[in-house]
MARVEXTI-558154 format. One line per 8 residues: their letters; for each residue x negated, y negated, z negated of C-alpha. Coordinates in nm, 4 decimals, decimal comma. Layout:
! residues N
A	X:Y:Z | ...
This chain:
! residues 506
MALGIKNL	0,0000:0,0000:0,0000 | -0,2797:-0,2435:-0,0889 | -0,4453:-0,1831:0,2483 | -0,1175:-0,2537:0,4255 | -0,0403:-0,5689:0,2286 | -0,3842:-0,7098:0,3117 | -0,3027:-0,6639:0,6790 | 0,0436:-0,8191:0,6469
VTKLPLET	-0,0726:-1,1241:0,4527 | -0,3212:-1,2191:0,7242 | -0,0584:-1,2108:1,0002 | 0,0370:-1,5687:0,9047 | -0,1869:-1,8617:0,8048 | -0,1814:-1,8960:0,4253 | -0,0702:-2,2592:0,4476 | 0,2553:-2,1546:0,6190
YKPGDVFI	0,3904:-1,9626:0,3175 | 0,6534:-2,1441:0,1058 | 0,8175:-2,0829:-0,2328 | 1,1277:-1,8710:-0,1802 | 0,9950:-1,6913:0,1273 | 1,0699:-1,3190:0,1433 | 0,9397:-1,0907:0,4176 | 1,0575:-0,7444:0,5153
TNDPWALA	0,9129:-0,4680:0,7331 | 0,9081:-0,0917:0,7676 | 0,6396:-0,0756:1,0378 | 0,4760:0,2651:0,9722 | 0,1435:0,1555:1,1210 | 0,1294:-0,1533:0,9006 | 0,2242:0,0140:0,5740 | 0,3382:0,3442:0,4311
GHLNDVCV	0,3641:0,5709:0,7317 | 0,7318:0,6172:0,8187 | 1,0432:0,4075:0,8742 | 1,2185:0,5033:0,5504 | 0,9537:0,3186:0,3479 | 1,0723:-0,0421:0,3550 | 0,8426:-0,3144:0,2208 | 0,9688:-0,6430:0,0766
MSPIFYKN	0,6865:-0,8950:0,0232 | 0,6921:-1,2383:-0,1390 | 0,4314:-1,5093:-0,2008 | 0,3871:-1,6201:-0,5629 | 0,3476:-1,9912:-0,6322 | 0,2378:-2,1586:-0,9552 | 0,2374:-2,5355:-0,9891 | 0,3217:-2,5480:-0,6174
KLVAFTAC	0,0064:-2,3559:-0,5228 | -0,0087:-2,0089:-0,3679 | -0,1753:-1,7806:-0,6241 | -0,0803:-1,4252:-0,5241 | 0,1532:-1,1958:-0,3323 | 0,3898:-0,9362:-0,4704 | 0,5281:-0,6447:-0,2729 | 0,7670:-0,3581:-0,3358
VFHHSDIG	0,7803:-0,0498:-0,1131 | 1,0895:0,1633:-0,1553 | 1,1796:0,4907:0,0149 | 1,5316:0,4439:0,1515 | 1,7311:0,7644:0,1824 | 1,8654:0,6541:0,5207 | 1,7246:0,4253:0,7867 | 1,9414:0,5428:1,0782
GRVSSDNH	1,8161:0,7577:1,3626 | 1,8061:1,1334:1,3954 | 1,7126:1,2982:1,0666 | 1,4866:1,5838:1,1711 | 1,1195:1,6755:1,1711 | 1,1287:1,7691:1,5412 | 1,1808:1,4178:1,6805 | 0,9354:1,3379:1,9608
DVFEEGIF	0,8712:0,9684:1,8947 | 0,9382:0,6950:1,6399 | 1,2273:0,5544:1,8455 | 1,4379:0,8584:1,7511 | 1,3707:0,8140:1,3809 | 1,5649:0,4991:1,2953 | 1,5589:0,1215:1,3026 | 1,2094:-0,0306:1,3317
IPLVKLYD	1,1808:-0,3620:1,1440 | 0,8734:-0,5681:1,2353 | 0,7422:-0,8201:0,9827 | 1,0206:-1,0816:0,9667 | 1,1396:-1,3417:0,7181 | 1,4396:-1,2238:0,5237 | 1,4491:-1,5460:0,3198 | 1,3054:-1,8745:0,4448
GGVLNQSV	1,2398:-2,1062:0,1525 | 1,5104:-1,9322:-0,0498 | 1,7704:-1,9226:0,2312 | 1,8858:-1,5768:0,3433 | 1,8547:-1,4907:0,7116 | 2,1921:-1,3197:0,7302 | 2,1287:-1,1973:1,0854 | 1,8398:-0,9765:0,9728
MELIRWNV	2,0458:-0,8251:0,6923 | 2,3392:-0,7604:0,9275 | 2,1104:-0,5990:1,1836 | 1,9924:-0,3544:0,9181 | 2,3437:-0,2979:0,7831 | 2,4822:-0,1949:1,1226 | 2,2025:0,0510:1,1988 | 2,2232:0,2771:0,8927
RTPDEVVG	2,4770:0,5354:0,7778 | 2,5140:0,4088:0,4216 | 2,4875:0,0289:0,4519 | 2,6019:-0,0618:0,1011 | 2,3352:0,1624:-0,0500 | 2,0561:0,0414:0,1797 | 2,1374:-0,3284:0,1427 | 2,1777:-0,2867:-0,2322
DIRSQIAA	1,8348:-0,1254:-0,2552 | 1,6781:-0,4062:-0,0514 | 1,8296:-0,6591:-0,2911 | 1,6824:-0,4655:-0,5838 | 1,3399:-0,4907:-0,4181 | 1,3830:-0,8668:-0,3839 | 1,4776:-0,8855:-0,7521 | 1,1721:-0,6790:-0,8514
NHVCAEKI	0,9435:-0,9211:-0,6680 | 1,1187:-1,2154:-0,8322 | 1,0599:-1,0697:-1,1796 | 0,6942:-1,0033:-1,0947 | 0,6461:-1,3635:-0,9810 | 0,8163:-1,4895:-1,2960 | 0,5897:-1,2802:-1,5212 | 0,2754:-1,3916:-1,3362
GQMLKENN	0,3775:-1,7539:-1,3895 | 0,4367:-1,6928:-1,7600 | 0,0972:-1,5249:-1,7975 | -0,0851:-1,8122:-1,6257 | 0,0905:-2,0660:-1,8462 | 0,0280:-1,8762:-2,1716 | -0,3437:-1,8381:-2,0928 | -0,3910:-2,1900:-1,9571
LENLDDLA	-0,5013:-2,0611:-1,6151 | -0,4536:-2,2335:-1,2808 | -0,4795:-1,9165:-1,0723 | -0,5783:-1,5485:-1,0842 | -0,9029:-1,5711:-0,8864 | -1,1658:-1,5448:-1,1622 | -0,9655:-1,2939:-1,3661 | -0,8998:-1,0728:-1,0636
DQIISRTE	-1,2660:-1,0836:-0,9614 | -1,3736:-0,9678:-1,3073 | -1,1204:-0,6844:-1,3253 | -1,2007:-0,5599:-0,9746 | -1,5785:-0,5774:-1,0177 | -1,5677:-0,3925:-1,3515 | -1,3432:-0,1272:-1,2009 | -1,5768:-0,0829:-0,9053
KSMREEIE	-1,8749:-0,0453:-1,1401 | -1,6967:0,2246:-1,3427 | -1,5943:0,4140:-1,0293 | -1,9443:0,4043:-0,8843 | -2,0970:0,5302:-1,2096 | -1,8802:0,8420:-1,1882 | -1,9505:0,9032:-0,8191 | -2,3258:0,8814:-0,8805
KIPDGLYR	-2,3023:1,1925:-1,0997 | -2,2320:1,4010:-0,7874 | -2,5433:1,5218:-0,5981 | -2,6025:1,3503:-0,2657 | -2,5074:1,5697:0,0268 | -2,2598:1,6538:0,3007 | -1,9732:1,8764:0,1900 | -1,7260:2,0303:0,4344
AEGIIEQM	-1,3840:2,1925:0,4247 | -1,0888:2,2401:0,6534 | -0,7220:2,3110:0,6128 | -0,4814:2,4986:0,8389 | -0,1274:2,3623:0,8331 | 0,1649:2,5431:0,9903 | 0,3384:2,3842:1,2877 | 0,6774:2,4291:1,4431
KGQQDVVI	0,7515:2,7761:1,5796 | 0,5715:2,8468:1,9053 | 0,3013:2,5830:1,8559 | -0,0550:2,6136:1,7329 | -0,1309:2,5357:1,3704 | -0,2729:2,1950:1,2850 | -0,6321:2,1874:1,1630 | -0,7753:1,9089:0,9481
KAAVEVKG	-1,1531:1,9062:0,9179 | -1,3212:1,7002:0,6487 | -1,6889:1,6158:0,6076 | -1,7451:1,4365:0,2764 | -2,0785:1,2555:0,2478 | -2,1953:1,1471:-0,0956 | -2,4761:0,8925:-0,0884 | -2,5547:0,7328:-0,4205
SDITVDLD	-2,2343:0,5666:-0,5375 | -2,0692:0,5677:-0,1932 | -1,8451:0,8344:-0,0449 | -1,7563:0,8563:0,3235 | -1,4899:1,0976:0,4443 | -1,5074:1,1839:0,8150 | -1,2073:1,3668:0,9637 | -1,3565:1,4059:1,3106
GSSPQVNW	-1,2579:1,7372:1,4692 | -0,9029:1,7316:1,3315 | -0,6185:1,8274:1,5655 | -0,4747:1,5792:1,8166 | -0,1469:1,4098:1,7244 | 0,1565:1,6348:1,7682 | 0,4910:1,5974:1,9450 | 0,6950:1,6133:1,6239
GGNVVYNF	0,7215:1,4033:1,3100 | 0,4194:1,5305:1,1171 | 0,1813:1,2639:1,2487 | -0,0014:1,0497:0,9942 | -0,0986:0,6834:1,0320 | -0,4397:0,5610:0,9147 | -0,3067:0,3861:0,6015 | -0,1330:0,7021:0,4793
TYAYVFMA	-0,4425:0,9123:0,5451 | -0,6593:0,6669:0,3533 | -0,4118:0,6692:0,0636 | -0,4490:1,0447:0,0115 | -0,8256:1,0385:0,0612 | -0,8341:0,7677:-0,2050 | -0,5969:0,9667:-0,4262 | -0,8439:1,2570:-0,4268
MKSMFGPD	-1,1342:1,0308:-0,5206 | -0,9417:0,8354:-0,7834 | -0,8131:1,1494:-0,9552 | -1,1598:1,3064:-0,9558 | -1,3804:1,0127:-1,0490 | -1,1604:0,7585:-1,2218 | -0,8287:0,8943:-1,3504 | -0,8361:0,6557:-1,6479
IPNNDGCA	-0,9760:0,3542:-1,4623 | -0,7261:0,0776:-1,3701 | -0,5987:0,1225:-1,0157 | -0,7064:-0,1748:-0,8058 | -0,9250:-0,2603:-0,5083 | -1,2399:-0,1951:-0,7104 | -1,1662:0,1790:-0,7078 | -1,1350:0,1778:-0,3302
RPVKLKAP	-1,4531:-0,0107:-0,2449 | -1,6871:0,2920:-0,2726 | -1,4566:0,5057:-0,0528 | -1,4822:0,4863:0,3275 | -1,2787:0,6756:0,5860 | -1,3466:0,7705:0,9457 | -1,0417:0,9086:1,1256 | -1,0500:0,9194:1,5074
EGTVVHCK	-0,7527:0,7463:1,6696 | -0,5198:0,9802:1,8537 | -0,5613:1,2600:1,6018 | -0,2956:1,3877:1,3655 | -0,4582:1,1865:1,0842 | -0,4682:0,8562:1,2798 | -0,1842:0,8703:1,5277 | -0,1070:0,6165:1,7974
FPAAVAAR	0,2231:0,4333:1,8412 | 0,4908:0,5499:1,9259 | 0,4240:0,8909:1,7698 | 0,6952:1,0468:1,5549 | 0,6005:1,0014:1,1888 | 0,9109:1,0676:0,9768 | 0,7694:1,3926:0,8341 | 0,4173:1,2584:0,7784
LVIGHFIT	0,4013:1,4171:0,4336 | 0,4146:1,7662:0,5899 | 0,0560:1,7105:0,7073 | -0,0601:1,4047:0,5120 | -0,0111:1,5549:0,1669 | -0,2696:1,8239:0,2468 | -0,5524:1,5710:0,2793 | -0,6089:1,5468:-0,0976
EIIYRALS	-0,6226:1,9258:-0,1279 | -0,8799:1,9538:0,1529 | -1,1018:1,6890:-0,0103 | -1,0810:1,8829:-0,3384 | -1,1894:2,1985:-0,1593 | -1,4843:2,0220:0,0028 | -1,6129:1,8975:-0,3336 | -1,5179:2,2009:-0,5433
GVAPNKVI	-1,8711:2,3411:-0,5358 | -2,0299:2,0274:-0,6844 | -1,7400:1,9144:-0,9041 | -1,5664:2,2392:-1,0087 | -1,4065:2,0911:-1,3204 | -1,2609:1,7913:-1,1387 | -1,0434:1,9745:-0,8852 | -0,7394:2,2002:-0,8844
AASGGTPA	-0,6336:2,4894:-0,6634 | -0,3775:2,4357:-0,3877 | -0,0278:2,3351:-0,4989 | 0,3134:2,4624:-0,3923 | 0,4420:2,1050:-0,4134 | 0,2031:2,0141:-0,1312 | 0,3823:1,8956:0,0678 | 0,6837:1,7746:-0,1256
QMNVFYGR	1,0024:1,9418:-0,0018 | 1,2468:1,6833:0,1266 | 1,5899:1,8222:0,2064 | 1,8122:1,5626:0,3727 | 2,1818:1,6516:0,3730 | 2,4353:1,4305:0,5485 | 2,7806:1,4391:0,7045 | 3,1363:1,3276:0,6284
KNDARPWH	3,3452:1,3969:0,3208 | 3,6966:1,5368:0,3494 | 3,8323:1,1803:0,3663 | 3,5949:1,1044:0,6596 | 3,3656:0,8774:0,4552 | 2,9992:0,9222:0,5511 | 2,7580:1,0583:0,2914 | 2,3835:1,1011:0,2969
SVIIRGGG	2,1560:1,2306:0,0234 | 1,7958:1,3382:-0,0153 | 1,6942:1,6036:-0,2633 | 1,3194:1,6108:-0,3309 | 1,1676:1,9237:-0,4785 | 0,8263:2,0324:-0,5970 | 0,6540:2,3668:-0,6262 | 0,3986:2,5124:-0,8613
MGASSMSD	0,0910:2,2982:-0,9172 | -0,2526:2,4471:-0,8604 | -0,4428:2,5631:-1,1681 | -0,7613:2,3943:-1,2887 | -1,0617:2,5318:-1,4743 | -0,9026:2,4162:-1,7996 | -0,5295:2,4790:-1,7671 | -0,2488:2,6572:-1,5886
GNYVYIFP	-0,0696:2,4696:-1,3146 | 0,2426:2,2741:-1,4035 | 0,5730:2,4133:-1,2847 | 0,7790:2,2628:-1,0019 | 0,5658:1,9543:-0,9578 | 0,5362:1,7316:-0,6519 | 0,1680:1,6871:-0,5776 | -0,0150:1,4753:-0,4714
ANGANTPI	0,2817:1,2404:-0,4360 | 0,3439:1,2448:-0,8150 | 0,7198:1,2649:-0,7776 | 0,9980:1,4207:-0,9812 | 1,2606:1,6707:-0,8727 | 1,5988:1,5182:-0,7912 | 1,8381:1,5972:-1,0803 | 2,1223:1,8296:-0,9832
EIFESDTP	2,3774:1,5999:-1,1469 | 2,2764:1,3072:-0,9266 | 2,2802:1,5193:-0,6104 | 2,6231:1,6660:-0,6851 | 2,7689:1,3254:-0,7704 | 2,6408:1,1827:-0,4396 | 2,7528:1,4695:-0,2161 | 3,0415:1,7142:-0,1692
LIVERREL	2,7988:2,0067:-0,2105 | 2,7514:2,2433:-0,5040 | 2,4167:2,3523:-0,6487 | 2,4784:2,7088:-0,7618 | 2,1317:2,7792:-0,9008 | 1,8011:2,6154:-0,9793 | 1,5517:2,8495:-1,1386 | 1,1826:2,9230:-1,1772
LMDSGGPG	1,0574:3,2139:-0,9662 | 0,8906:3,4928:-1,1621 | 0,5459:3,5958:-1,0304 | 0,5288:3,3030:-0,7877 | 0,2291:3,1388:-0,9574 | -0,1050:3,2530:-0,8176 | -0,2819:3,4904:-1,0602 | -0,6070:3,3613:-1,2066
KMKGGLGQ	-0,7969:3,3070:-1,5275 | -0,5755:3,0007:-1,5199 | -0,2417:3,0752:-1,3557 | -0,0874:2,8679:-1,0787 | 0,2400:2,6936:-1,1597 | 0,5662:2,8678:-1,0744 | 0,7713:2,7760:-0,7715 | 1,1462:2,7295:-0,7864
REVFKIPD	1,4598:2,8489:-0,6110 | 1,7573:2,6290:-0,5392 | 2,0843:2,7577:-0,3957 | 2,3346:2,5206:-0,2342 | 2,6925:2,5977:-0,1323 | 2,9006:2,4123:0,1250 | 3,2484:2,4151:-0,0356 | 3,5255:2,5874:0,1610
DKYAPIPP	3,8180:2,4726:-0,0536 | 4,0205:2,1503:-0,0467 | 3,7035:1,9544:-0,1233 | 3,5200:2,0932:0,1795 | 3,3394:1,8289:0,3881 | 3,4258:1,7810:0,7538 | 3,1906:2,0069:0,9521 | 2,9169:2,0070:1,0455
VNLGIQAG	2,7028:1,9367:0,7412 | 2,3578:1,8450:0,8705 | 2,0378:1,9496:0,6957 | 1,6980:1,8143:0,7927 | 1,4006:1,9687:0,6142 | 1,0487:1,8400:0,5652 | 0,8462:2,1144:0,4035 | 0,5543:2,3536:0,4352
RHVHPPEG	0,3912:2,6670:0,2916 | 0,6286:2,9019:0,4770 | 0,3362:3,0657:0,6610 | 0,0186:2,9805:0,4701 | 0,0484:3,0134:0,0890 | -0,1308:2,7793:-0,1540 | -0,4843:2,9107:-0,1923 | -0,6602:2,9823:-0,5195
LFGGKPGA	-1,0090:2,8710:-0,6232 | -1,3094:3,0618:-0,7606 | -1,1438:3,4027:-0,7397 | -0,7916:3,2850:-0,8140 | -0,5178:3,4316:-0,5944 | -0,2702:3,2389:-0,3781 | 0,0742:3,1396:-0,4959 | 0,3935:3,2723:-0,3375
KAQFLVNG	0,5026:3,1260:-0,0028 | 0,8051:2,9010:0,0478 | 1,1283:3,0299:0,1988 | 1,4377:2,8833:0,3706 | 1,7487:3,0994:0,4151 | 2,0981:3,0332:0,5480 | 2,3413:3,3047:0,4393 | 2,0439:3,5294:0,3667
VSGNPFGL	1,8822:3,4854:0,7099 | 1,5572:3,2929:0,7686 | 1,6232:2,9433:0,9019 | 1,4139:2,6831:1,0818 | 1,2236:2,4735:0,8248 | 1,1279:2,2114:1,0834 | 1,4394:2,1315:1,2851 | 1,7931:2,0138:1,2188
TQLKPGDI	2,0251:2,2806:1,0779 | 2,4023:2,2456:1,1091 | 2,6092:2,4078:0,8368 | 2,9789:2,4846:0,7917 | 3,2062:2,5285:0,4882 | 3,1245:2,8487:0,3013 | 2,7581:2,8572:0,4005 | 2,4975:2,9330:0,1341
VTIDAAGG	2,1519:2,7739:0,1635 | 1,8598:2,9140:-0,0369 | 1,5348:2,7174:-0,0567 | 1,2296:2,8537:-0,2387 | 0,9369:2,6246:-0,3160 | 0,5912:2,7818:-0,3204 | 0,3901:2,8635:-0,6315 | 0,0509:2,7107:-0,7068
GGHGNPLE	-0,2830:2,8800:-0,6486 | -0,4682:3,0393:-0,9383 | -0,8130:2,9381:-1,0675 | -1,0762:3,1961:-1,1597 | -1,0695:3,5750:-1,1785 | -0,7301:3,6936:-1,3120 | -0,9061:3,9832:-1,4888 | -1,0627:3,7205:-1,7164
RDPEMVES	-0,7286:3,5811:-1,8336 | -0,6694:3,6186:-2,2057 | -0,4326:3,9182:-2,2470 | -0,2391:3,7232:-2,5109 | -0,1661:3,4539:-2,2514 | -0,0388:3,7235:-2,0144 | 0,1787:3,8635:-2,2940 | 0,3222:3,5170:-2,3551
DMLEGYVS	0,3903:3,4771:-1,9818 | 0,5847:3,8048:-1,9797 | 0,7907:3,7085:-2,2838 | 0,8802:3,3785:-2,1163 | 0,9785:3,5549:-1,7939 | 0,7005:3,3934:-1,5909 | 0,5117:3,7160:-1,5141 | 0,6590:4,0644:-1,4682
IDSAKKDY	0,5241:4,3812:-1,6303 | 0,4212:4,5066:-1,2854 | 0,2284:4,1879:-1,2027 | 0,0622:4,1888:-1,5445 | -0,0774:4,5337:-1,4706 | -0,1523:4,4945:-1,0988 | -0,2856:4,1372:-1,0920 | -0,4219:4,0834:-1,4433
GVVTDPKT	-0,5115:4,4364:-1,5489 | -0,2983:4,4036:-1,8619 | -0,1107:4,7087:-1,9922 | 0,1920:4,6495:-2,2147 | 0,4483:4,8545:-2,3984 | 0,7708:4,8036:-2,1965 | 0,9816:4,8198:-2,5141 | 0,7905:4,5792:-2,7375
MKVDEEAT	0,6192:4,3784:-2,4577 | 0,3011:4,3932:-2,6671 | -0,0414:4,4332:-2,5077 | -0,2096:4,7724:-2,5375 | -0,5637:4,6467:-2,5930 | -0,7490:4,9742:-2,5335 | -0,5526:5,0619:-2,2196 | -0,6065:4,7079:-2,0934
RKLREGLR	-0,9819:4,7291:-2,1507 | -1,0067:5,0564:-1,9572 | -0,7872:4,9347:-1,6715 | -0,9866:4,6151:-1,6306 | -1,3136:4,8075:-1,6278 | -1,1791:5,0250:-1,3488 | -1,0466:4,7307:-1,1480 | -1,3795:4,5491:-1,1738
KA	-1,5610:4,8543:-1,0359 | -1,3105:4,9076:-0,7531
């Protein structure tokens, strides 16, 4: 976001900004990578002088267009808003708001969310003004310089602990049926306190919505570095200064306009994981195994209720997080996007659909000395009673891990793969699925990869996993070499010792 805002701010001479100006855009190449992410930006004035900018990026559940991962270009994906003034000196440009309103399915929701973004920026500007007044400051320049320089120093000190060298990894990401998998190649060069990530050799941009713009790619490269080298350091431009990115234009990680980009997370979320893998040999305690919530599962349902009113809702779901050297992976977590699962109550109140089940999946976490987080299953029903929606009910899915499971690290095993079923039959996790009343949709999110040899896991931890229903008796024996009494669920220590000895020799 910071990279995008820098680019937007310089599109106009600084002297042309006025108090009360509000700008809006959802240009994927300028900001966050797809049309649903709408940015509202405002200049902040104090004592009639421009002192800062505030911006709010919000993922809007609908932005018009065809809601599917298999669109061929950005023109199919919704309304494209270039950088325009929404308010000029405090006066609303009603034409811009009306243009947006008439190009989305749920205009009251979209316009209401835009107004909330404007309000958020207003509060930010108000608080900045209060802070300047309370501290007798005229602007933020000196304070910002100090904060950013100290942050940069802290980040560089951590990077310098990594041996200089060139570290490589690649990731294979499933494509739509009938097309070759996408490959992302990463060469990470550490030189003193600088890190350069070169993605040369990655696949060309694709003819569906998984393409990633440069800003989005940089964000997830930066996310890997920030989480490894400065998780407790304030997040500002100082953290980013040591991190450089090379991503050839025309590739899937630096796509050209007008590529389809709506499902950019399906590929972009893997970048952090690939960087972790590249550096795992020199920073083993700073990385995690692959996560089932990479990418986040976005299930977009829309249609018309039984009274013909349009409805549109997004349910976001995570999978099992990858394990680290120190802990098991969290369950049903969205990583690296750091999101939360959509509550069932909110989804059911927004839609005519019923969520019949949401449950953790036993044995879905990758076995390891530290176990990968469990995936989850969610079952949706299209009602066929008097509350049934007018068919069809449309379902667009952005997801992954249906072919390639989340890998483990250092001897850890992969987590379970994802699954998408309609009435018990495998569906298409990339295209648009049309449903009718009575249909049952089952969506399984993948489990996280394990970390370390599962035969080294503490048998008492395996026993606890069985008692909680996370690991079955069969998996305990087969994957962890732990023998238990099926009646008491207690570990048989001697039988476990002998079994593990045999498995190690096998």
